[in-house]
N, C-alpha and C positions, 0 to 999 in steps of 0.2 A: 762625843766630842759637843764642844757647846758651838753654837752657831757663828761666833766668832772666829772659833778655828776651822770650823765648815769653810767659810769665805776665805782664810788665808790658804787654806788647802786647794781651793778651786784657783784663786790668783796664782799659786803657784803651777798647778796643771798648765794653766793658760801661758805662764811665763816660759815652762818646760816646753811648749810646743805641743802640748795634749790636745785631744778633738774638742772642738769648741761646738756651741749647741747649731751654728751653720752648717759645719763639717760633718756633724750628725744627721741632722736633717738631709743634706746632699747623699751622704751614703745611704741612708734610706731609700730616698727617692730614686737611686738608679738601682737599688736592689728589687725597688716595688716594678720600675719600667721594663725590668728584665725578665721578671718572673709572672706577671700577672694583666698584661696588657694583651689586646687584640692586635691582630695586623689590618690596617689599614688596607682597601683594596686599590687606593692610588692615592694623587698627592693629596693632604688633608690641609686645609686651612686654620684647622682649628687645634692639634696637637703642638703642645709647645715648643716641643723640639723641632718642628718641622720649619724648613725654609721659607714656607707658605704663609707664617702666621704673621700677623702684625702686633710686633711686640709692644709698641709705642702705645697698643690700647690697654696692655696688661696695667691693673690696680692693686691687684692682690696675687700673690703666691702660696699656697698651701704645700703639705706635702702629698697631696693627691688631686688639687683642680687648682686652677686659677681663675680669678675671676676679670672680665675685662669689659669695658664699656663699648658699647655699641653706637651710641651717639643717632638713633634711628626714631625711637617713636617719641619720648618725651624730652628727647633733645639731647640734654646732656646728664642724664639719669639712668638711661636703660641701659642695663648690667646681662653680661654672660655669665653664668657659673659653668665651666669646661671643666671636664677631667684632664690634667697634664697628659698622662697616657690616653690612649685610644681605648673607648669604650663604644659601643653604638647606643644604647641608651640606658636608662634606669634600670629597666628590667634584665639586662645582661651586666652591670655594673657589680663587683664585688662591696662586701657589707661596709669595708673601711671605705670606700668612696662614697657611698651612700649616706654613711655616718658625717663625713666631713661636710658633703653637699648641705644635709641638716644644719649643720651648725654653722655655714654660710647664710641659709638661710635666715635662722635666726638673728644672728648679726643685721645682716641688711634690713630685717624689719624694724628692729630697735633703731638703726640709721636712720632708716625715713620717717619713723613716728615722731623723731626728734625734731623734723624740718614738717611736720603736719602734713604727712603723706601714710597711705597704706599702700600695701605690694601685691601684686598679681605674679604668680608663677606658671609658666607653662611650658610643656615640652611637645616636640613633632617628630615622634619616630617612624618619619616616613621622607623618602628620598634626600636623604641625608645620612652619612656614614658614623658621625662623632655626636657624642651626647651632646646637647644642648640644652640648657635649663635659663629660659627668659625670665628676666626680672624687669617688670615694670610697673614704677611708682604712678599711682593713682590720687586723685583729692580726697581727702575723706569723705566729702559729702557726695559721692558718688557711688561709695562702696554698696549702698542698698541696691543701686540701679545693675551691679555688674551679672548678677547671675541671670536676670530678665534679658541682658543684652547679650551675654553667649546663647541664650534659649532663642532669642528672635534670630540672631545670625544662623543658627544651627537650622532653623527651621526654612530661612531662606535661601540657604546652601542644601538643604537636603540631607542633613548630617544629623545623625542621631548620637545625641549628647547624652549620656546619663549620668546620676548621681552616685556616686559611692560613698560607702558610711567612711565619716569622717576620721575614724583612727584604723582606716583599712591598710595595707600595705601592698604596692601595685604589683609586685614582684608575685604574691599571692591571687592575684586577680587576673592578670595578663603573661601568658607564657610567652617567654624571652625568645625572639626573634619576631614577634606579631607586632606589626604596625600600628601607632597608635596617636591620640592626640588627649595630652591630659594638663587639667589646669587645676590648678589650686588658688581660691579668692580668699580675701580679708574675713569673710564673715564664717569661714571654715569650712564650706562645702569643696569637695573634689568632683570635678567632672571628667569624664572619660568618654570618649571615641573609639570605639575599634573599626581600624580601618581594613574594609574588605576590597574596594577597587578604587575609585578617585576619590581623590581627598583636596580641598583649595588649600594649597600650602601657606597663603597667608590668612589663614582662618584666625590665630589669634591676633594676629596685627589689625585683621579686618573689625574684629570685636572691640579693642582697646581704642583703636582710633574713631568709632563712631560717637556720635552726636551726646549719647548718653555719658561717654566716658570722658575720653581727652578731646573730641570734638576736633581731631586732627586728621579729617581723611584723605586729605593729599598726602600722608604717611606711611598709607597700608603699602605703598610699593618702596622697598628699601632704596631703589635707585634715583627717587626724590629726594633723599636726604641725607645725598653726599657733600660734604663740606673737605677743607684742605687737609691736608695730612698735619700740617703744623697745628692749624686750631684743635684737630681732634688730640693732639698729643697735648695742648692747654687745658683742654677741658678734661682730660684723664687725669694729668698731674692735680687740676684742682680738685676730683672727685678722690684721687688719692688722698689727699691731704685732708679733706673733710672727714673722710671715711676711715683714718688712721686710730682714732680712741675705739673703734668697733672691730678693728681687723684682729681678728682671733690668732696671726700670726706674727703680731707685734706686742711686746710687752709692754 
């Protein structure tokens, strides 16, 4: 069959009401949600199907995750990568979820690079029930300071932060169900803390808002970053438009 004949056949299927890309994607998503997700222990602010989720902040939706804007640290560029279904952490999520997370990471790195920024990814699997990958762009000229900033903050907070091999798989190092803090920095280092007792839950924000990095100490507490819902929606819409050419779910 020639390419022209194949296109004509596709148009006829669409005309006859055959399943299109969106219908197939929706069907796959419904199957995935029904068969591979954990059950939340209570109301979850991050499950896309939850009534609590703030959908006006969602800027991209894949098969297994969505990315949303949190509008906290770097104001209009702080992003969350979240599974659509309910998963506790990277170490408990199935491989297809991790694969899509990695594709989103790659797309976000490309997006921020073209506006002159690098990206830090971090996850806190502690006192949260839904996997959240924090995505924070930082100025390129502070990349060399990042590891020192993490280590300085870890020393001040008495947090044992260790570097793990760059090509390591977190699932092979941390057993599922184990609390941890994990960060990937632009220079390629991966930093891990296994949480045993107490842990400062704003640790990642504390590092990135420090003088060495973003110099925004007032943004350590997310409650100081609140803006109106209308402004959130406008900023999210702008990010969605800017990110469009990098969005792995758009043709």
